[in-house]
C-alpha positions in Angstrom: 19.7 2.4 17.6 17.4 5.5 17.8 15.8 7.8 15.4 19.2 9.1 13.5 17.0 11.2 11.5 13.7 13.1 12.1 12.5 16.2 10.1 8.8 16.9 9.7 5.9 18.9 10.4 1.9 19.4 8.6 3.5 22.5 7.4 7.1 21.2 6.1 8.3 20.9 2.5 11.3 19.1 2.4 13.5 20.3 -0.7 15.4 18.0 -3.0 18.5 19.1 -1.7 17.3 18.7 1.9 16.1 15.1 1.0 19.6 14.5 -0.4 21.4 15.8 2.8 19.4 14.1 4.9 20.4 10.6 3.1 23.7 11.1 2.9 23.8 12.2 6.7 21.8 9.0 7.4 24.2 6.6 5.4 27.3 8.5 7.1 25.8 7.6 10.6 25.4 4.2 9.6 29.3 3.8 8.2 30.9 2.1 5.5 29.1 -1.0 3.9 30.4 -3.1 1.0 27.2 -4.6 -0.1 23.8 -3.0 0.1 20.2 -4.2 -0.6 17.9 -1.5 -1.1 14.5 -2.3 -0.6 11.6 0.4 -2.0 8.0 -0.1 -2.8 7.3 -0.7 -6.9 6.0 2.0 -8.9 2.4 1.6 -7.6 3.7 4.0 -4.5 4.4 6.4 -7.1 4.4 9.4 -4.7 6.4 8.1 -1.9 9.5 9.6 -2.8 11.2 6.0 -2.4 12.5 6.0 -6.3 14.4 9.2 -5.6 15.8 8.2 -2.7 16.7 5.0 -4.3 18.4 7.1 -6.9 20.3 9.3 -4.2 21.5 6.2 -2.6 23.0 4.9 -6.0 24.3 8.3 -6.7 26.1 8.4 -3.1 27.4 5.2 -2.9 27.7 3.1 -5.9 31.3 4.0 -6.7 32.2 2.4 -3.2 29.6 -0.4 -3.0 27.9 -3.0 -4.5 24.2 -2.2 -4.6 21.2 -4.0 -5.5 17.5 -3.2 -5.2 14.6 -5.3 -4.6 11.2 -3.6 -5.1 8.7 -5.0 -2.3 6.7 -6.4 -4.4 4.5 -8.4 -1.8 2.1 -10.2 -4.6 2.5 -7.8 -7.1 3.7 -8.2 -10.9 7.4 -7.7 -11.3 8.2 -4.1 -12.9 8.9 -4.1 -16.6 11.5 -1.8 -17.8 9.2 1.1 -18.3 8.3 0.9 -15.0 11.5 0.7 -13.4 12.8 3.7 -15.6 9.4 5.6 -14.9 9.9 5.1 -10.6 13.5 4.9 -10.3 14.7 6.8 -13.2 17.7 6.3 -15.8 20.9 6.1 -13.6 20.8 2.7 -12.0 21.6 -0.2 -14.4 18.2 -2.9 -14.7 20.5 -5.6 -13.7 20.5 -4.1 -10.4 16.9 -4.9 -9.8 15.8 -8.3 -8.6 12.4 -9.4 -8.8 10.8 -10.5 -5.4 8.6 -13.9 -6.2 6.5 -14.4 -3.1 5.5 -17.9 -3.3 9.1 -19.4 -4.2 12.1 -17.5 -3.3 11.6 -17.8 0.6 13.9 -18.7 3.9 11.5 -19.7 6.1 12.2 -18.1 9.5 9.6 -20.1 12.1 5.9 -19.2 13.1 4.1 -17.5 15.6 1.9 -20.2 17.2 -1.6 -20.6 17.1 -2.3 -19.5 20.6 -0.4 -16.4 20.6 -2.1 -15.2 17.3 -5.7 -16.0 19.1 -4.5 -13.9 21.5 -3.4 -11.0 19.5 -6.3 -11.3 17.3 -9.0 -11.4 19.9 -9.8 -14.9 18.6 -10.8 -14.1 15.0 -7.7 -16.0 13.7 -7.1 -19.6 15.2 -4.1 -20.8 13.2 -0.4 -20.1 13.3 1.6 -17.5 11.1 4.0 -18.3 9.4 7.3 -16.1 8.5 9.1 -16.0 5.7 11.6 -13.4 3.8 13.0 -13.7 0.4 16.4 -15.6 0.4 18.2 -12.3 -0.7 17.9 -10.8 2.5 20.8 -13.4 3.8 23.1 -13.1 0.6 26.1 -11.3 2.6 24.7 -7.9 2.8 26.7 -5.1 5.4 23.2 -2.7 5.0 19.7 -3.2 4.1 18.0 -0.3 3.5 14.1 -0.3 3.4 12.7 2.9 1.9 8.9 3.9 2.0 6.0 5.7 2.4 3.7 5.9 5.8 0.3 6.5 4.7 -3.3 5.2 5.8 -3.7 1.4 4.9 -6.6 -1.2 4.8 -4.6 -4.0 5.6 -2.2 -3.1 8.8 -3.5 0.6 9.7 -0.2 2.4 8.8 2.0 1.3 5.7 5.6 0.4 6.0 8.3 -0.4 8.4 7.8 -4.1 9.3 5.4 -4.4 6.6 7.9 -3.8 4.1 10.1 -6.6 5.1 7.4 -9.1 6.0 5.2 -8.6 3.3 7.0 -6.6 0.7 9.6 -9.3 0.6 7.6 -12.0 2.5 6.1 -15.2 1.6 2.5 -16.5 1.3 2.2 -17.7 5.1 2.5 -14.0 6.6 0.5 -12.6 3.5 -2.5 -14.7 3.8 -2.9 -14.7 7.5 -2.1 -11.0 7.7 -4.7 -9.8 5.2 -7.3 -12.1 6.6 -6.9 -10.6 9.9 -7.0 -7.3 8.8 -10.4 -8.3 7.0 -11.8 -10.0 10.0 -11.0 -7.2 12.3 -12.5 -4.5 10.2 -11.0 -2.1 8.1 -13.1 0.8 9.3 -11.3 -0.1 13.0 -7.8 -0.4 11.2 -7.3 2.4 8.6 -5.1 5.0 9.8 -4.3 3.6 13.4 -0.9 3.1 14.5 -2.1 0.2 17.1 -3.5 -2.7 15.2 -4.0 -6.3 15.4 -1.9 -6.6 12.2 0.7 -4.3 13.1 1.4 -6.3 16.6 2.0 -9.7 14.4 3.8 -8.3 11.7 6.2 -6.6 14.8 5.9 -9.8 16.9 7.7 -11.9 13.5 10.3 -9.1 13.0 11.4 -8.8 16.6 11.5 -12.5 17.0 12.9 -13.6 13.8 14.9 -10.7 12.1 15.8 -7.9 14.9 19.2 -7.8 15.5 20.1 -11.1 13.2 20.2 -9.0 10.0 21.3 -5.1 9.4 17.9 -3.7 8.5 17.2 0.1 8.6 14.6 2.2 7.2 13.7 5.5 5.6 10.4 6.6 5.9 8.7 9.5 4.0 5.5 11.3 5.0 4.0 13.1 1.5 0.7 14.7 1.4 -0.9 17.2 -1.2 -0.6 21.1 0.0 -4.4 22.0 -0.7 -3.3 25.8 -1.3 -1.3 24.9 -4.8 -2.6 21.3 -5.4 1.0 19.9 -5.0 2.7 16.9 -3.5 4.6 17.8 -1.1 7.5 15.9 1.4 6.2 16.6 5.1 8.3 13.9 6.9 11.5 12.4 6.7 12.4 9.7 9.4 15.3 7.4 9.6 15.9 4.3 12.0 15.8 1.3 13.1 13.2 1.5 16.0 9.5 1.3 16.6 9.9 5.1 17.3 11.1 5.7 13.9 7.9 4.3 12.7 5.7 6.1 15.0 7.0 9.4 14.5 6.1 9.1 11.1 2.9 7.5 11.7 1.6 10.5 13.8 2.4 12.8 11.3 0.7 10.8 8.7 -2.3 11.1 11.2 -2.2 14.7 11.0 -1.7 15.1 7.0 -3.3 12.0 5.5 -6.8 12.1 7.0 -9.0 13.9 5.2 -12.2 14.1 7.9 -15.3 15.3 6.5 -18.5 16.3 8.2 -21.0 15.0 6.0 -20.8 11.7 4.0 -20.3 11.6 0.5 -23.4 10.7 -1.8 -21.2 10.7 -5.1 -17.8 10.2 -5.1 -15.4 9.8 -8.1 -12.0 8.5 -7.8 -9.2 8.6 -10.8 -6.6 6.1 -11.0 -3.1 7.1 -12.4 -2.6 4.4 -15.4 1.2 4.6 -14.2 -0.2 3.0 -10.8 -3.3 1.3 -11.3 -4.1 -1.5 -13.8 -5.9 -4.1 -11.5 -8.4 -3.9 -9.0 -6.2 -5.8 -6.2 -4.3 -2.5 -6.6 -7.4 0.2 -7.9 -9.7 -0.8 -5.0 -7.6 1.4 -2.9 -10.7 3.8 -4.5 -13.0 1.8 -2.2 -10.9 1.0 1.1 -9.6 4.8 1.5 -13.5 6.3 0.7 -15.6 3.6 1.8 -15.7 5.0 5.5 -17.1 8.4 4.1 -19.8 7.0 1.6 -23.5 7.8 2.4 -25.4 4.8 2.4 -27.3 4.4 -1.2 -24.6 6.8 -2.7 -22.2 5.9 -5.8 -18.3 5.4 -5.8 -17.5 5.9 -9.6 -14.0 4.9 -10.0 -12.0 6.5 -13.5 -9.7 3.4 -14.1 -8.3 4.0 -17.8 -5.5 1.2 -17.8 -7.3 -1.4 -15.7 -6.8 -4.7 -17.6 -7.1 -7.6 -14.9 -8.2 -7.9 -11.1 -5.6 -9.7 -9.4 -1.8 -8.9 -9.8 -1.1 -12.7 -9.3 -2.5 -15.0 -11.7 -4.0 -17.4 -9.0 -5.7 -14.6 -7.5 -7.1 -13.2 -10.4 -8.9 -16.4 -11.1 -10.4 -16.4 -7.4 -11.4 -12.9 -8.1 -13.2 -13.7 -11.4 -14.6 -16.7 -10.0 -16.2 -15.2 -6.7 -16.3 -11.4 -7.1 -16.7 -8.6 -4.6 -19.9 -9.7 -3.2 -19.7 -8.8 0.6 -18.3 -11.0 3.5 -20.9 -13.6 4.1 -20.3 -14.7 0.4 -16.7 -14.3 0.9 -16.7 -16.4 3.9 -18.8 -19.1 2.3 -16.1 -19.1 -0.5 -13.4 -19.8 2.2 -15.3 -22.8 3.4 -16.4 -24.2 0.4 -13.7 -23.4 -2.1 -10.3 -25.5 -1.3 -8.5 -22.8 -3.6 -9.8 -19.9 -1.8 -9.1 -21.4 1.6 -5.6 -21.8 0.4 -5.4 -18.0 -0.3 -6.9 -16.2 2.2 -5.3 -12.7 0.9 -7.7 -13.2 -1.7 -10.5 -13.4 0.6 -9.4 -10.3 2.4 -9.4 -8.6 -0.6 -12.9 -9.6 -1.6 -13.9 -8.3 1.7 -12.1 -4.9 1.3 -13.3 -4.1 -1.9 -17.1 -5.0 -1.5 -19.4 -1.9 -0.4 -21.4 -4.5 1.8 -24.4 -3.9 -0.4 -24.5 -0.3 1.3 -23.4 1.9 -1.8 -23.0 1.1 -5.5 -19.4 0.8 -7.1 -19.1 1.5 -11.0 -15.6 1.4 -13.0 -15.2 3.5 -15.9 -12.8 1.4 -17.7 -10.8 1.4 -21.1 -10.7 -0.9 -23.7 -8.5 -3.3 -21.9 -11.6 -4.9 -20.1 -14.7 -5.8 -21.4 -18.1 -4.7 -19.5 -18.8 -8.5 -19.1 -15.5 -9.1 -16.9 -16.3 -6.0 -14.7 -19.6 -6.9 -13.8 -19.1 -10.5 -13.4 -16.9 -9.5 -10.6 -20.1 -7.5 -9.4 -19.0 -3.8 -10.2 -21.4 -1.7 -12.4 -19.5 -0.9 -15.7 -19.0 2.6 -17.7 -17.4 3.3 -21.0 -14.2 5.8 -19.8 -14.2 7.8 -22.9 -17.8 8.9 -22.3 -17.8 9.1 -18.5 -14.9 11.6 -18.8 -16.7 14.1 -20.7 -18.9 14.9 -17.4 -16.3 13.8 -15.0 -12.8 14.9 -16.3 -9.9 14.3 -13.5 -7.9 16.9 -15.9 -10.1 19.8 -14.7 -11.6 18.1 -11.2 -10.0 19.7 -7.8 -9.7 17.4 -5.4 -12.5 17.6 -2.6 -16.1 19.0 -2.8 -17.3 20.2 -6.2 -20.9 21.2 -7.7 -21.0 20.5 -11.5 -22.7 23.3 -13.7 -26.3 21.4 -13.5 -26.2 21.2 -9.8 -24.9 18.0 -8.7 -22.4 17.7 -5.9 -19.5 15.3 -6.0 -16.3 15.0 -4.2 -13.2 14.0 -6.4 -10.2 12.4 -5.2 -7.2 12.4 -7.4 -5.0 9.5 -6.1 -6.8 7.7 -3.4 -3.2 5.9 -2.4 -2.5 9.4 -0.7 -5.1 9.3 2.3 -8.2 8.1 4.0 -11.3 9.8 3.9 -13.7 9.3 6.9 -16.3 10.8 9.1 -15.1 13.2 12.0 -16.6 11.2 14.3 -14.7 7.9 13.5 -11.4 9.6 14.7 -13.0 11.7 17.6 
C-alpha cells in the first residue's frame, strides 16, 4: 500500500485540528477493524506527538473497536501511572496499556544469517541477528498502528519505521547486535542518514519475517523547534506501510532536525527534561547528538536534575557501573573479558556511544538522587545541579550560541532528542 497521507515541509505547522483530520482520514482509508494494537513510543519521546495521536485514535475508534496500546519500550523501564497520564492524557484507561518485556515476552521469528550480516556490515559483524517481536502482535489484531517520530538517531541513523517494531517491541538478539553494529560502524557515519547498515538489517528482518504477515501500518511525525518563537511545531505527518513513507519523513527530518554549525563548540550546555531523562542510557543523547560538533578539548555540561541511575535495565545498569564510559578500546576489552558484557552487546554499544573517546570533557550536573561518587565512578565529571544553574539556568537560556555577561560563549541545547548538531562539512 503506498503512502496514504503525506503532509510536510520545513515551514509547515500542522494544527491540532489538521492532525486529527489526517488521522481520521487515514483510519478511514485503512477500513474497519475490530481489534487494534497501537505501538507508540514511551514518555522519553515526549515531543513526538505520538501521545496526542494515540489519544485521537482512542477518541475516534474506541466505540467501534477493541483498542490496546503497547509502548515501544525497547530496553526502557515500563511507564508508571504518572508517566502514562503525562504522555497519553486522561482518557485512555490504564488497563489498556500493555508492557513490553524485551527479555521474555517474545515470539522468535528467525534470523538473518551470519554471511548476510557480514555482507551488510562490511565484515564488522560475524554472527547472525535473531529476529523476535512481542507475542502480543500475534494476538489476533486486524490493525497494528506504529506511531512515532522520525529524527536523527545514534544507532540507526534516523529513528522509527521498522526500528519501532524490531527494537521497540523486539528482543535481545536484534537489540544487542543492531546496537553493536551501530557503534562499530561509527556514530558519526550514521546519524542523520537514511541509508545505514543498521537500517538495512532492520528492514531486511522486517521484510523477511513480518511484511505481509501482520497488518502493520505507520504514522510518522517530524517535529522541530521554530527559531522565530522557540516553540515546537509539527512539520510533517506521513502515513503508510512502505519504505517511501519513511523516506519522505526522513528527508524532511534531515532538513529541519540537523543544526549544521560553522565552528566547533567549546562549551556546550544541554538540559535534560526531568519528565524524559532519568538515566544516562537516555540522557546520553546529550553526548550522541552534540559529539560531532564538540571542539577537541572542549566541555559538554549536562544539566540532569532527575538523574537517578545509569541503565534502564538492572542488568545493563550493573554493567555500566562496572565498566563506565571509558572509550572504545576499554569497552572492546570488556567485551572480550567479561562474559556478561559479551551477552549484552547493546550495553557495550552504549558505552562507546556515551564516551568522548577522551577528546572533550563530559560533566553531569545532578540533583540529589545520584551521588558524586556514582557519577565519577562511570567516568564523568560531576557538579551540583542547584549550584550549576545559578550560572547556566535552563529557564533563561535560549537555544544556540549565547555569550554570558562575563564573556563566556556557550552553545545551549534545551532538548537533545530534537535533533543533531554537527559541522557543516559532515553533510556536504
